[in-house]
NULO-126068 format. One line per 5 residues: number of its first residue (from 1); for each residue x, z, y of C-alpha. Coordinates in nm, 2 decimals, always signed. Each point is the difference from the previous one (the first is absolute). Layout:
BEGIN
NUM = X/Z/Y  ...
***
This chain:
BEGIN
1 = +2.36/+23.43/-1.37  +0.23/+0.13/+0.28  +0.11/-0.27/+0.24  +0.38/-0.04/+0.03  +0.14/-0.15/+0.32
6 = +0.33/-0.16/+0.04  +0.17/-0.08/+0.33  +0.31/-0.19/+0.13  +0.16/+0.07/+0.34  +0.26/-0.22/+0.17
11 = +0.12/-0.05/+0.35  +0.25/-0.27/+0.13  +0.30/+0.24/+0.02  -0.10/+0.23/-0.28  +0.11/+0.32/+0.18
16 = -0.29/+0.20/+0.15  -0.34/-0.17/-0.02  +0.03/-0.06/-0.37  +0.04/+0.37/-0.09  -0.22/+0.14/+0.27
21 = -0.30/-0.21/-0.11  +0.07/+0.09/-0.37  +0.01/+0.37/+0.09  -0.33/-0.03/+0.20  -0.18/-0.16/-0.30
26 = +0.14/+0.25/-0.25  -0.10/+0.29/+0.22  -0.35/-0.13/+0.05  -0.04/-0.08/-0.37  +0.13/+0.34/-0.10
31 = -0.24/+0.18/+0.23  -0.29/-0.19/-0.15  +0.12/+0.02/-0.36  +0.03/-0.38/-0.04  +0.25/-0.13/-0.25
36 = +0.25/-0.21/+0.20  +0.34/-0.15/-0.05  +0.19/-0.17/+0.29  +0.27/-0.26/-0.04  +0.24/+0.02/+0.29
41 = +0.19/-0.32/+0.08  +0.26/+0.13/+0.25  +0.36/-0.06/+0.10  +0.12/+0.15/-0.33  -0.21/-0.24/-0.20
46 = -0.31/+0.06/-0.21  -0.07/+0.37/-0.06  -0.27/+0.12/-0.24  -0.07/-0.35/-0.11  -0.34/-0.08/-0.15
51 = -0.01/-0.09/-0.37  -0.21/-0.27/-0.16  -0.20/+0.27/-0.18  -0.07/+0.19/+0.32  -0.11/-0.32/+0.17
56 = -0.24/-0.08/-0.29  -0.15/+0.35/+0.01  -0.04/+0.02/+0.38  -0.34/-0.03/+0.16  +0.14/-0.13/+0.33
61 = +0.33/-0.06/+0.18  +0.07/+0.09/+0.36  +0.27/-0.23/+0.16  +0.13/+0.14/+0.32  +0.28/-0.24/+0.08
66 = +0.14/-0.23/+0.26  +0.23/-0.18/-0.25  -0.04/-0.17/-0.33  -0.08/+0.25/-0.29  -0.05/-0.25/-0.29
71 = -0.38/+0.01/+0.03  -0.05/-0.26/-0.28  +0.05/+0.29/-0.26  -0.33/+0.15/+0.13  -0.21/-0.31/-0.08
76 = -0.34/+0.11/-0.13  +0.02/+0.34/+0.17  -0.19/+0.13/+0.30  +0.23/-0.01/+0.29  -0.01/+0.17/+0.34
81 = +0.26/-0.16/+0.22  +0.10/+0.13/+0.34  +0.31/+0.03/+0.23  +0.23/+0.28/-0.10  -0.08/+0.20/+0.31
86 = -0.37/+0.01/-0.09  +0.08/+0.23/-0.30  +0.17/+0.25/+0.23  -0.30/+0.00/+0.24  -0.29/-0.02/-0.25
91 = +0.10/+0.09/-0.36  -0.34/+0.15/-0.08  -0.18/-0.31/+0.12  +0.22/-0.22/-0.23  -0.07/+0.22/-0.29
96 = -0.38/-0.02/+0.07  +0.03/-0.38/+0.01  +0.19/+0.00/-0.33  -0.25/+0.23/-0.17  -0.30/-0.19/+0.12
101 = +0.12/-0.32/-0.17  -0.20/-0.10/-0.31  +0.21/-0.03/-0.32  +0.10/-0.35/-0.08  +0.00/-0.16/-0.34
106 = +0.19/-0.33/+0.02  +0.06/-0.28/-0.25  +0.34/-0.16/-0.05  -0.12/-0.30/+0.20  -0.11/+0.22/+0.29
111 = +0.34/+0.18/-0.01  +0.19/-0.33/+0.03  -0.22/-0.10/+0.29  +0.06/+0.33/+0.17  +0.37/-0.03/-0.05
116 = +0.00/-0.33/+0.18  -0.22/+0.15/+0.28  +0.24/+0.30/+0.03  +0.29/-0.25/+0.03  -0.18/-0.18/+0.27
121 = -0.08/+0.32/+0.19  +0.36/+0.11/-0.03  +0.11/-0.33/+0.14  -0.23/+0.04/+0.29  +0.11/+0.36/+0.05
126 = +0.36/-0.10/+0.02  -0.05/-0.30/+0.23  +0.02/+0.20/+0.32  +0.32/-0.04/+0.20  +0.03/+0.38/+0.05
131 = +0.00/+0.06/-0.38  +0.27/-0.25/-0.06  +0.21/+0.15/+0.28  -0.05/+0.35/-0.13  +0.10/-0.11/-0.35
136 = +0.33/-0.12/+0.15  +0.04/+0.31/+0.21  -0.07/+0.24/-0.29  +0.25/-0.16/-0.22  +0.26/-0.01/+0.28
141 = -0.06/+0.36/+0.10  +0.21/+0.17/-0.27  +0.30/-0.21/+0.09  -0.04/+0.07/+0.37  -0.04/+0.38/-0.05
146 = +0.28/+0.03/-0.25  +0.23/-0.23/+0.20  -0.08/+0.17/+0.33  +0.06/+0.35/-0.14  +0.33/-0.10/-0.16
151 = +0.11/-0.16/+0.32  -0.09/+0.33/+0.18  +0.21/+0.19/-0.26  +0.30/-0.22/+0.09  -0.03/+0.13/+0.36
156 = +0.07/+0.36/-0.13  +0.37/-0.09/+0.00  -0.02/-0.14/+0.35  -0.19/-0.27/+0.18  +0.26/-0.26/-0.06
161 = +0.17/+0.15/-0.31  -0.13/-0.29/-0.22  +0.24/-0.24/+0.18  +0.29/+0.16/-0.20  +0.02/-0.19/-0.32
166 = +0.02/+0.19/-0.33  -0.17/+0.31/+0.13  -0.33/+0.15/-0.13  -0.16/-0.08/+0.34  +0.09/-0.37/-0.05
171 = -0.14/+0.00/-0.35  -0.33/+0.16/+0.12  -0.03/-0.25/+0.28  +0.06/-0.29/-0.25  -0.27/+0.14/-0.23
176 = -0.25/+0.06/+0.27  +0.06/-0.28/+0.24  +0.19/-0.26/-0.20  -0.22/+0.02/-0.31  -0.34/+0.18/+0.06
181 = -0.06/-0.13/+0.35  +0.13/-0.35/-0.09  -0.28/-0.02/-0.26  -0.27/+0.12/+0.25  -0.11/-0.34/+0.14
186 = +0.02/-0.19/-0.33  -0.21/+0.26/-0.18  -0.25/+0.00/+0.28  -0.03/-0.37/-0.01  +0.01/-0.02/-0.38
191 = -0.29/+0.24/-0.06  -0.21/-0.15/+0.28  +0.02/-0.32/-0.19  -0.05/+0.18/-0.33  -0.33/+0.15/+0.13
196 = -0.12/-0.35/+0.10  +0.11/-0.21/-0.30  +0.10/+0.25/-0.27  +0.33/-0.05/-0.18  +0.05/-0.36/+0.11
201 = +0.02/+0.12/+0.36  +0.28/+0.24/-0.06  +0.30/-0.25/-0.02  -0.09/-0.19/+0.32  -0.09/+0.32/+0.18
206 = +0.33/+0.17/-0.09  +0.21/-0.31/+0.10  -0.20/-0.04/+0.32  +0.06/+0.37/+0.09  +0.38/-0.03/-0.08
211 = +0.02/-0.30/+0.23  -0.19/+0.18/+0.27  +0.27/+0.28/-0.02  +0.29/-0.25/+0.00  -0.14/-0.20/+0.29
216 = -0.07/+0.31/+0.21  -0.37/-0.04/-0.01  -0.05/+0.36/-0.10  -0.32/+0.16/-0.12  -0.21/-0.25/+0.19
221 = +0.17/-0.28/-0.20  -0.06/+0.19/-0.32  -0.37/+0.04/+0.07  -0.04/-0.37/+0.08  +0.21/-0.12/-0.29
226 = -0.20/+0.23/-0.23  -0.34/-0.15/+0.10  +0.14/-0.35/-0.01  +0.14/+0.05/-0.34  -0.31/+0.16/-0.13
231 = -0.24/-0.27/+0.12  +0.22/-0.29/-0.09  +0.04/+0.14/-0.36  -0.37/+0.07/-0.02  -0.08/-0.35/+0.12
236 = +0.23/-0.16/-0.26  -0.14/+0.22/-0.27  -0.35/-0.10/+0.09  +0.04/-0.37/+0.09  +0.30/-0.12/-0.20
241 = -0.16/-0.16/-0.31  +0.20/-0.10/-0.31  -0.09/-0.12/-0.35  -0.10/+0.29/-0.22  +0.33/-0.02/-0.20
246 = +0.20/+0.04/+0.32  -0.19/+0.28/+0.16  +0.26/+0.25/-0.12  +0.26/-0.16/+0.23  -0.20/+0.11/+0.31
251 = +0.08/+0.37/+0.02  +0.36/-0.02/-0.13  +0.13/-0.32/+0.16  -0.22/-0.20/+0.24  -0.16/+0.27/+0.21
256 = +0.32/+0.21/+0.05  +0.20/-0.31/+0.08  -0.24/-0.17/+0.24  -0.11/+0.32/+0.17  +0.35/+0.14/+0.04
261 = +0.13/-0.33/+0.13  -0.29/-0.04/+0.25  +0.03/+0.35/+0.13  +0.38/-0.02/+0.02  +0.00/-0.32/+0.19
266 = -0.27/+0.13/+0.24  +0.20/+0.32/+0.07  +0.33/-0.19/+0.05  -0.12/-0.29/+0.21  -0.33/+0.11/+0.16
271 = -0.08/+0.37/+0.01  +0.33/+0.19/-0.01  +0.15/-0.08/+0.34  -0.32/+0.06/+0.21  -0.06/+0.33/-0.18
276 = +0.36/+0.11/+0.05  -0.05/-0.07/+0.37  -0.31/+0.22/+0.00  +0.17/+0.28/-0.19  +0.30/-0.02/+0.23
281 = -0.23/+0.01/+0.30  -0.20/+0.29/-0.14  +0.32/+0.20/-0.08  +0.15/-0.07/+0.35  -0.33/+0.11/+0.17
286 = -0.02/+0.32/-0.21  +0.36/+0.10/+0.05  -0.01/-0.07/+0.37  -0.35/+0.11/+0.09  -0.05/+0.23/+0.30
291 = -0.15/+0.35/-0.02  -0.35/-0.11/+0.09  -0.02/-0.27/-0.27  +0.16/+0.24/-0.25  -0.26/+0.27/+0.07
296 = -0.28/-0.25/-0.03  +0.13/-0.14/-0.33  +0.03/+0.36/-0.14  -0.35/+0.09/+0.12  -0.15/-0.31/-0.17
301 = +0.20/+0.05/-0.33  -0.09/+0.37/+0.00  -0.37/-0.06/+0.05  +0.01/-0.26/-0.28  +0.15/+0.24/-0.24
306 = -0.28/+0.25/+0.04  -0.29/-0.23/+0.04  -0.08/-0.07/-0.36  +0.25/+0.25/-0.17  +0.17/-0.23/-0.25
311 = -0.24/-0.30/+0.04  +0.07/-0.35/+0.12  +0.07/+0.09/+0.36  +0.24/+0.28/-0.11  +0.18/-0.22/-0.24
316 = +0.03/-0.28/+0.26  +0.19/+0.24/+0.23  +0.22/+0.13/-0.28  +0.08/-0.35/-0.12  +0.10/-0.10/+0.35
321 = +0.24/+0.29/+0.03  +0.15/-0.06/-0.35  +0.06/-0.37/+0.08  +0.20/+0.10/+0.30  +0.24/+0.22/-0.20
326 = +0.16/-0.31/-0.14  +0.08/-0.10/+0.36  +0.15/+0.34/+0.08  -0.29/+0.09/+0.23  -0.07/+0.37/-0.08
331 = -0.22/+0.14/+0.28  -0.34/-0.14/-0.12  +0.07/+0.15/-0.35  +0.05/+0.35/+0.16  -0.32/-0.04/+0.20
336 = -0.20/-0.11/-0.30  +0.11/+0.28/-0.23  -0.04/+0.27/+0.26  -0.36/-0.13/+0.08  -0.08/-0.02/-0.37
341 = +0.10/+0.37/-0.05  -0.18/+0.12/+0.31  -0.36/-0.07/-0.11  -0.01/+0.23/-0.31  +0.23/+0.26/+0.16
346 = -0.22/+0.01/+0.31  -0.31/+0.06/-0.21  +0.18/+0.28/-0.18  +0.09/+0.15/+0.33  -0.36/-0.03/+0.11
351 = -0.12/+0.21/-0.30  +0.26/+0.26/+0.08  -0.09/+0.03/+0.37  -0.38/+0.00/-0.04  -0.09/+0.10/-0.36
356 = -0.36/+0.08/+0.09  -0.06/-0.37/+0.07  +0.08/-0.09/-0.36  -0.14/+0.08/-0.34  +0.20/+0.17/-0.26
361 = +0.05/-0.33/-0.18  +0.12/-0.17/+0.32  +0.25/+0.28/+0.06  +0.14/-0.05/-0.35  +0.01/-0.37/+0.07
366 = +0.20/+0.08/+0.31  +0.27/+0.17/-0.21  +0.02/-0.31/-0.22  +0.01/-0.22/+0.31  +0.30/+0.19/+0.13
371 = +0.20/-0.09/-0.32  -0.11/-0.36/+0.01  +0.08/-0.02/+0.37  +0.36/+0.12/-0.02  +0.04/-0.25/-0.29
376 = -0.13/-0.29/+0.22  -0.32/-0.05/-0.19  -0.26/-0.08/+0.27  -0.28/+0.00/-0.25  +0.00/+0.38/+0.01
381 = -0.23/-0.04/+0.30  -0.26/-0.19/-0.20  -0.21/+0.30/-0.12  -0.06/+0.11/+0.36  -0.06/-0.35/+0.13
386 = -0.25/-0.07/-0.28  -0.20/+0.32/+0.07  +0.00/-0.04/+0.38  +0.12/-0.35/+0.11  -0.13/+0.00/+0.35
391 = +0.19/+0.31/+0.10  +0.31/-0.02/-0.22  +0.10/-0.37/+0.03  +0.02/+0.00/+0.38  +0.19/+0.33/-0.01
396 = +0.27/-0.12/-0.25  +0.03/-0.33/+0.18  +0.07/+0.18/+0.33  +0.25/+0.23/-0.16  +0.19/-0.27/-0.19
401 = +0.00/-0.23/+0.31  +0.17/+0.28/+0.20  +0.26/+0.05/-0.27  +0.07/-0.37/-0.03  +0.04/-0.03/+0.38
406 = +0.22/+0.30/+0.03  +0.22/-0.11/-0.29  +0.06/-0.33/+0.17  +0.05/+0.16/+0.34  +0.26/+0.23/-0.14
411 = +0.18/-0.29/-0.16  -0.02/+0.15/-0.34  +0.13/-0.22/-0.29  -0.06/+0.04/-0.37  +0.20/-0.19/-0.26
416 = -0.20/+0.12/-0.31  -0.35/-0.15/-0.05  -0.15/+0.30/-0.18  +0.06/+0.36/-0.08  -0.19/+0.18/+0.27
421 = +0.15/+0.32/+0.15  +0.26/+0.01/-0.28  +0.21/-0.29/+0.14  +0.06/+0.20/+0.32  +0.24/+0.21/-0.21
426 = +0.22/-0.30/-0.07  +0.27/-0.03/+0.27  -0.03/-0.31/+0.22  -0.31/-0.12/-0.18  -0.20/+0.09/+0.32
431 = +0.14/-0.04/+0.34  -0.12/+0.27/+0.25  -0.14/+0.21/-0.28  -0.11/+0.29/+0.22  -0.20/-0.23/+0.23
436 = -0.15/-0.16/-0.31  -0.13/+0.34/-0.11  -0.14/+0.06/+0.35  -0.18/-0.34/-0.01  -0.17/+0.10/-0.33
441 = -0.08/+0.35/+0.12  -0.16/-0.14/+0.32  -0.22/-0.24/-0.20  -0.10/+0.28/-0.23  -0.11/+0.21/+0.29
446 = -0.20/-0.28/+0.16  -0.18/-0.07/-0.33  -0.08/+0.36/-0.07  -0.13/+0.08/+0.35  -0.20/-0.32/+0.02
451 = -0.17/+0.04/-0.33  -0.07/+0.37/+0.06  -0.15/-0.07/+0.34  -0.24/-0.25/-0.16  -0.10/+0.22/-0.30
456 = -0.24/+0.29/+0.00  +0.04/+0.32/-0.20  -0.10/+0.00/-0.37  -0.21/+0.28/-0.15  +0.16/-0.01/-0.34
461 = +0.26/+0.26/-0.10
***
């Protein structure tokens, strides 16, 4: 009987890796004539969801994910489990692993045991600090992007037009800054706690994040309150013992009350003021830094954006820049977005300047990378980096570092946290827009020249 393979792909932000890994698996399976269905769990939610019948009939399941994908539903099935990037780099290898698995016949008792094992594995998988942070960031991101772009639209009417009450500019600023940005830190904190303790962590996390905003502790306060809320709620869930008849009170009364009260008091009396001082100091340093420090910061942020193309290092730099938007510090955001665009755009330019150094498939990938690059999707560089990491990664890091350093040196500011090249068309969204374009172009040239110097000619057409 023909072996049917299922797959699930998911990345923390659900924007690029989710779909690129799904496409890689589908293309590999199509070439080999292997029946495959891929469930994508992206920013839009679950797409092409797997049915119970499909799961029953499947020979094996490939899970390429860095977030929770409800693995318990696959109890009793052969599972090949890897990080989401592995499916982009090695789709055929994953298919081989899935096909090589021997068919399982499991009893109901075995299935129950495997469900428990899957829960335990999921718990271990989600225990990493980075995963919890990325859960918060991925849920915060739509608010930041929508709010930032709406704020940028308010500047179309003039940089200070929003100060005139009753105008459309004022309404846009209220929507973007007064509502969307006001929810940024509470959502970050709430979903960090949710990732740690599930639903019982949400209330203390949201309250802790709101207090962080009110006390001026900013995104650092939101991160700390989120972890505090999550681990306090998880501890209460695990160690607070009640008679069986009263267990139902824990999730709806005792845990929310005790965890929210504890987190709130800690934020007000212990954590809030020191973190406010840290945020004020960081803001003052960033706004008053000299040219040398600004260039160095831009160089570091730029290199981080290209280093792992959407991975933990990239997301750390992006999260840092996003957090500063709430403190009206806009230069790091400009450096980060420019550097994130530079890597795929530079590789596209490389394929244009020296086509003989690339296969036909790589030249086609370069065209796709150009679209992803102008849209600020750094993951467009992944196919090149996966095929030739020792030459490509140093080249894109060098180019993005140059772009980040120049953006800071030129004192470019960006008030929208996403949108790529398209936000440059919004008046006042980017300060020194021409110099911004020059910084991106310079980084592209550095990337293209460096990678082409390192590569030798290909013999393929």
